[in-house]
N, C-alpha and C positions, 0 to 999 in steps of 0.2 A: 424440423424443417430449417434448412439453412439456404439463404439466398433465394427464397421464394418471393416472386414478384407478382403484384396484382394491380391491374389498371383500374382507375376510378374516374368518374367524370371530371374531377378537379385536378387529376394528375396520377400519381401512382405511389405505392409503398412496396418496400422489400424487407423481408425479415432477415436480419443479419445473424441473430443468435436467439435461441429459445431454450428455456428450462421450465420447470414446473411453476416457479414463482418469479421469473424474469423473462422479459422479451425485449429485444432491441430491434428497432426498425429505422430504416432510412426512408424519408418521405419527401416527395417532390410535389409542390403545389404550383400550378400554372399561373402566369400573371393574371391578376384580376379575379382569381377564383378563391373560394374559401370552403372549408369543411363545414359540416353541419354544427349547429349549436347543440351540444350533447353533454351527457354525464355518464359516469361508469359507477356501478355499485360496488365492485370488488377490486378495483385497481386504481392506483395513482400513476401519474406520468411525470417525467422530467423531459422538457424539450430544450435542445441546444441548437441554436441557429448556426448553420454552417455557411450558407451563402444566400444573399438576398435580404429583403426587409419584410417584416411581418407586423400585423396588428393581431394581438392575442386578446380575446375577450375572456376574462376569468371572473365568473359571477357577474357583478355589475360594473367592473372596471376594465378599461382598455389599456393595454401595454404595447408600446412600440419597441420592437426588437430588431437587431441586425446581427451580423456575423459575430460569433463568439459570445453572444448573450444567451442566457437561459432563464427558464421559468419552471416552477413546480406547480403541478396541477393535482390538488388533493382528491382523494376519493370523494365522489358525489358532487364535486364542484361542476357547475355549468361552464363549459369552455368551448372555444373555437379558435382557429387560426386562419388568417387571411393573408394572401400575398398582395402586399401594397405596392410592389415594385413593377418594373417593366421586364424583368428577367425571372427565370425560375427561382423559387424559394426551396432551399434544401435544408432539412433539419433532421436531427436524430431524436427519436423518441425512445425513452427507457421506461418500460412498464414494470411495475412491481405490485404484487398482491396475491390474493388467494385463488383468483381465477382470471385468466388472460385471454379468454375467447373473444372473437369478433362479435359475438352476440350479446356481450355485456355492454350494451349501449342503449341509452334513452335519448332519442332525438326530439328536440323542442322546436327547431326550425331548420329547414334544409332547402337549398337553392335547386336541388334536383328531385324534389318531391319523394324523398325516401322516408317519410314519417311513418 
């Protein structure tokens, strides 16, 4: 799937590239919204902020990121990203691992009741 786009309650994501052990997404988070606090059993992620400001929770620490900054999310780490600005947050997510399906997710907390 190339350029597949999916709407979510917090914004949207589109798949830019996909292989068996690599997936690249462009993700937009609306102002004031955040993704669920989650982890993945079979994949790690690298996030690069393109536009906007973010608060990234990685296990028990918060990281404040803006354009051209990045963070590595190891396999099984609890993580979330929040748009802390007044405009759209755009970031690139590079997933690597043995399985990259959308169902490899454990949600611990979710603003949209998707537990």
